[in-house]
C-alpha positions as CSV (number, residue, x, y, z in Angstrom):
1,M,76.2,133.5,15.0
2,V,79.0,134.1,13.4
3,I,77.6,135.7,9.7
4,I,80.6,136.0,6.7
5,T,79.0,138.0,3.7
6,Y,81.3,137.7,0.4
7,N,81.1,140.4,-2.1
8,Y,82.7,139.4,-5.3
9,D,81.8,139.6,-9.2
10,P,81.3,135.5,-10.0
11,V,82.3,136.4,-13.9
12,K,85.6,138.1,-12.4
13,K,86.1,135.2,-10.5
14,A,85.3,132.7,-13.2
15,E,87.8,134.4,-15.3
16,A,90.3,134.2,-13.0
17,Q,90.5,130.4,-12.6
18,K,90.4,130.2,-16.0
19,K,93.9,131.6,-16.3
20,G,95.0,130.3,-12.8
21,D,95.2,133.5,-10.7
22,I,93.9,133.5,-7.5
23,Y,90.7,135.4,-7.5
24,S,90.5,137.6,-4.2
25,V,87.3,138.5,-2.4
26,P,86.3,141.3,0.5
27,E,84.9,139.4,3.0
28,S,82.5,140.8,6.2
29,M,82.4,139.0,9.6
30,Q,80.0,140.1,12.3
31,F,79.5,137.9,15.6
32,I,76.3,138.3,17.3
33,E,75.5,137.0,20.5
34,G,72.2,135.8,21.6
35,D,70.1,132.4,21.8
36,F,68.2,129.7,19.5
37,V,65.2,127.5,20.1
38,I,64.7,125.4,17.1
39,E,60.2,124.5,16.6
40,N,58.2,123.1,14.0
41,D,61.5,122.2,11.2
42,H,62.9,126.4,12.4
43,L,65.6,127.9,14.2
44,I,64.9,131.2,15.6
45,F,67.4,133.1,16.7
46,T,67.1,136.0,19.7
47,P,69.9,138.5,19.5
48,S,71.1,139.9,22.9
49,K,71.4,143.3,21.8
50,L,67.5,144.0,19.7
51,N,67.9,147.1,19.4
52,K,71.2,146.9,17.0
53,F,70.0,143.2,15.4
54,E,66.6,141.8,14.5
55,K,65.2,138.4,15.2
56,R,66.3,135.9,12.9
57,N,63.9,133.0,11.1
58,F,65.6,130.3,9.3
59,K,64.1,126.7,8.2
60,L,65.9,124.2,8.6
61,I,67.0,122.5,4.9
62,Y,67.8,118.6,5.5
63,K,69.1,115.7,3.5
64,T,69.0,112.4,4.9
65,K,68.0,112.9,7.9
66,K,70.3,115.3,8.8
67,I,70.8,119.6,8.6
68,D,72.2,120.3,5.2
69,H,71.3,124.0,5.7
70,L,69.4,126.8,6.6
71,E,67.4,129.0,5.0
72,D,66.6,132.7,5.8
73,E,62.7,134.6,4.7
74,N,65.0,135.7,1.5
75,K,65.6,131.8,0.3
76,S,69.2,133.0,1.0
77,F,71.8,130.1,2.3
78,Y,73.4,129.3,5.3
79,K,75.7,126.6,6.0
80,A,77.6,124.9,9.3
81,G,81.0,125.9,9.7
82,D,84.0,126.3,12.1
83,C,82.6,128.4,14.8
84,L,85.1,131.0,15.0
85,Q,85.6,133.1,18.4
86,P,85.8,137.3,18.3
87,A,89.8,138.0,19.7
88,V,91.2,140.9,21.0
89,M,94.6,141.5,20.6
90,M,96.7,144.0,23.0
91,G,99.1,145.3,21.3
92,Y,102.8,146.9,23.7
């Protein structure tokens, strides 16, 4: 599972867009290895490192018989994205 968190001020973003400026937002990426099962319209994700990450339960939200997005217990919105792979670059 890859979780990308954006932290921005929507008012400042709207102001920048009105001016034609680019508003850069800080983001963090977290790669979490684990397994998942789908039961009763819920995706249950169990991380490999339970001592570091919690088990997560997501409700599957459908739109015309296809999964549109996921929602967690706090009604936070999760959508599918391109699957990124963590990379380590070796420098010389």
